[in-house]
N, C-alpha and C positions, 0 to 999 in steps of 0.2 A: 499523517500530516505533520511536518515540522514546523516550529515557532519563528519567528522572527529572527534572525541571525547576523553577527558582523562575521565578516571572514577574510582569510587570505590565503594565497596558494600554498600549496608544497614544494617541496625542492626535490622529488624523486624525478628520473628521467623517464621517458616513454616506455610503456610496454611493449612487449613483440606484437605485432600486427597481425599474426597468425588468428583465425577466430577459433573458439573454443565452442561456438555453437553449432550444431548439426541441423539438418533438415529436420529430423524428430523434434527437436527442441524449438524449433521457429513452429512447426504445425502446431504442438502443444501450446506455444504462446499466445495463437491466433483464436484458439479454440476457447483457451481459459480466458480471455480477457473479452471474447465476445459474448461469452455465457454470464447472464446476470447474478447477482451475487451481494442484493442489498443487504444494508445492516440486520441483523436479526432472522435473517433469510439465507444464510449462507450455504446451505447444506448440498444443492446441487452443484457449486464452484468446488467446495471441497472434496466431493466424491472424484470430479475430475481429478483435483490435484493428487489426491490419492492413488488413484489409478497409475497416475503417471510416476510418481516417486517410489511406488511397491517395489518394482526391481532392483531398487538402489538402497534399500534397508532392510535390516533384520526383522524389523516387526514395526507396526504401527499402533496406535490408539486414538482415540477420541473422548472429548469429555463430553458432559450433558447439554451444552450449550453448542458443539459443532467446532471448537477449537480442535485441529488436526494435527497430529504428531508422529512423524517417522522416526525410527531409533536405529540407530549403528551401536553395536555393543551394547544392548542393553541390561548387560549384567554387570557390567562396571561399577565400581562406586562412586568414582567422580565423573559429573555431569555436566557437560557443557551444551548450551542451547544456541542455536543462530535461528534466528525468528522474524517473521514478516506478519502484515495481518491482511486477512481475506477479504474484508467486506468493502462496499463502494455505496456512496451516498446515495439517497433516493427520495421520495415523496411518498407520504401517505396521504391516501383519501381521507378528507377530514369533514367533509360538508357536500352533500348532493342537493343541490335548489329543485325546486317544483318543477322548472321549466329543463331540467336535465345536465346543468353545468355542474362541474366538480370544483371544490377548493379542496386546497391541499396544506398539509404541515411537512417542515423537512424531517427526514429521517439520517441524521447527520449533517454535516455543513453543507447542504447542498443552496446552489446560489440561483436566489430568485432574478437577478440580472440577465440571464443568459436564459430564461424560460422561455420567455413569447416566441412562437413560432417553432419551439422544438417538438420532434414527435417522440411518443412514449409508448410503452408496453406497461400496461396494467396486470398485475399479475392476480389470476383469480382460481378459485376451485375449478372453473372448467377451462380454464387455459388462458393464454394470452388475451387481451382486449386491446385493439390499438386507438389511440386517443392523441390529439394535440394540444399542446397549450395554445389558446386564441390570444388576440389582441387586437385593438382597435387599427384599421389601417391608418395610414400618415394622413390619407385627404380630410379624415375626419377630427384629425386632431389638430388643436391652435392653442394661443397661449393659455386660454381658460380651461383648455381640456387636452392637456399632453402630458399625463400622468407617467412618472416612472415607475418601471416595474416593482412591486413589494410583495413581501409575503401574504399581504392583505388583498391584491387584486389580481394576481396571477390564476389562472383557472383553466381545467380541462374542458375538453370538448370530444366527446366520443361519438357524436353524429346522432345523439337522442334527443328527442323531444319534451322528455318528462322524466321524473324521477324511477317512475316504474319501469320505463324502458330501459335504464340505466341499469336498474338491479336486476331485470329480467337476463342481462348478459353476466351477471353473475359478480357484479361490482357493488362492495358495500363498504362502510367506514373501516378503516384499517387495510385494506389492500394496498400494495405496494406499488409504485410507477416507477419505471428506470427507463433512461434515455435508451434508443436504439441504435445510436451510434456504435460503428464497428471498428475494429482495428485496421489501421493501414500504414504504409511506409513512405514518406517524403526523401526523395534524392538518396535513394539506398539506404541512407545511414540514421534516419529518424523515425522513431517508433510512435506513432499517434493512435490516440484512442481514449475512450471514458475508462476511468478505474484503473488507468496505470498506477494512481495511489490507492491499493498500494499492491496491486495483484502482479507487479513489477517486482516486488519483493520477492512473493509466494515462488514465482519464476526463479528468481535466482538462488535462493536457497535449495529447491530441487534440483538446479542444474549444479550446486555444490555437491550434494549427494551423488548426482550422477557420477561427476568427476571423480570422487572418492572412489566410488565402487568400479567403473571403469579402470582409473589407475591403481587400480590394488594399493591404495593408500591404508595405511596400518596406523589407527588411531589409539592412544594408549588409553582412553578415556570413552565412556557414554556419550554419544553424539544426539542430541534431541533436535530435530527439525522440526519446527513449529511454527504452524499457518495460525495464527489467532483471529479469533471473530470479535464483532464490536469494538473494534479501536476507534470509528468515527464517534462514538458517542460517550469517549470517556477512557477509554485503554481497558475496557471493561474483560474483555477475554484475554487480555496478557495477566489482568490482576488475579484470574481465576486459576490459569494453567500453571502460574509460578508458584502457587500453594501446591499442586498437584505433582510438579516434578521436583521443585525444590533444589535448582540446581547449583552449582558451582560458582560458574562462570554464564553469561549472557552476552552475545553479539547478536545485535539488533538491525535490522536495515528496513528504513523507510524512504521517502522523498523528501527534497527539501526544493526550495524556491531558485530557480537560475534567476539572476537579476540583472540580464544583458537586455532584455526585450525592452520595447518603448513602455513609460508608464512607472516602471521600477525604480524602486528607491534603495541605492546602494548605501547610504549612510543608515536606513531604517534595516535592510535585510542582508547587507555584506555583499561582497563582489564574488557571486557564485556564478559560472558558467557551465553549460551545457558543452562536453566534449574536452572538460580538462580534467576529467577523473572525479573518484567517491570524494566525499566531503566527510571530514572527521570531526566530531564536533566537541567542544571544552565547555564542561559545566559542572555543576555540583554533582548530577546524577552519574556523570561519567567518570568512571574509575579511572584514575590517573595511571596506575601501573598497568591494566588492562590497555588502555591507551595507547601507552608507550610501547606495548608489544606490536600493537597494530600500525603505528608508525613504523617502527623496526622491520615487520614484514612488508610494507609497501616499498621502504627504503632497499630491501634486500633483492627485491624481484622486480624494481624498479617499475614499480606502477605509480604514475602520476597519482596525486590527490591533491585536495583543496581541504582548508580549514575553515570552522566556523565558531563562533560564540554563541552560547544559546541562553546565558543568565541563569533564571531561576530553574526552568524546565526545558524538557527538550520539545513537550509536546508529542511525544511518539511513546509507544512501549516500552522504550528504555526506561521511561519513569516507572512504569508499574512492576517492572523484574528488578530495578535497583532498590526500590524502596517495599519490595514485597519479600516474603519468607525471610523475614530478619536480615536482609540486607544481601544482595547478589552483585558482586563486582560485574559492571556492565559497559558495553559499548557500543556508540551509535553510527552505522557506516551509512551514510545518505546517498540518495541517487539524485543529482541535480533533474529538475522537472521544471518546464514551461506551462504556464496556463492551468494552475492547480485547481481543482474542483469545476472545470469545465468538462466538455465533451471533445476537447482537444488537446488532453495532457499530453506532452511531448518529451521524449527524452531520448540521448544519442545512443546510439549502439554501441559504440565504444566505451562510454561510461558502463553500459550494463555488464559489458563483458570484465572491465577492470572492477568493478563490484565484486564479483563473482570470483575472479583470481585472488582479490585480496581477502575475502572471507576465506577461502581455501588456504592462501599462505598465512594467514593467522592462525588458522587451526593446526598446520603443521608446525608451529612454532610453539604451541602450549604442550606443556608436561600434565600428566596425571598429578594430583595431589598438591599441585601449587599454591602456596600460601601468599596471596595477593594483598594481605592486610597491609595499611599503611604503618600501622605500630605494631611491632611484635614483642 
């Protein structure tokens, strides 16, 4: 997820309207988003992703914690990464009461405010156990008893009357619970679901690999399509994989806040709009020379884009790549998103396609062995 930003629009004209997404692409997107991939337990989602990307790459590998990497031109000495993160926020079972209620802890930045009345899947060794976040009825709440949801008072109810009954279902402290909400499309052009942050990124970089292979694009460098784990708890997967790959360049994609919906503050978070194109970030972690190449690619291909200022840190895996492996020139291409860290995260289909186009156009403009240092 991205930190607070300030932003303005780019000047490129609109890209061609012909869709680059096929039926197979959208079928994969729905499967991928509907599959649970909680932080620390991303393996099933990573297997889905690798199955999809395998025809478009020469080889692939994974690291011990589950980050998955597809590689094009693995023998090339100069290495370019395009990266997203695979994990979704969730809840840990933390405490089971004697009468069978379950209190939880966050796994990533889960929002306690949206929890009451939501349905969840608790993942156990015996399989999925259904549960709900309970909440007192409006009839019994009043001025003296009208609590706001907090991490201390939200709880799960799985229909059991005792701790023993809960444990008989296979539930124990440390089990992970994910919301069961699934993918849908609003008005033909808005993708909605949980965990679009940032499995939309994993989808988009996989589509870049597909377009490279199907378009017979010849790259003069090795391309490492990287789907990192554990971003939601501190960029941990990216911190690990940057040391393993030690790339020369990294282009990261994540989501950032659309600020057009009610209760958003443009002074705090910038002027970003779904439907107006990818967001290019400016900040210390973003390498200016690489960013200029991204802007040039957008202008050449007439891909609309927006600009954001990210101050001390981007809040994304860009930071891990920029400051890892002795410093990797890195850029961030973000997808505008509404309602971050809810179960109705929403993005514009045109933006999704334009992020894919912009990553591909940027890769086409890169050369092998480019020296991007500020001072030579």
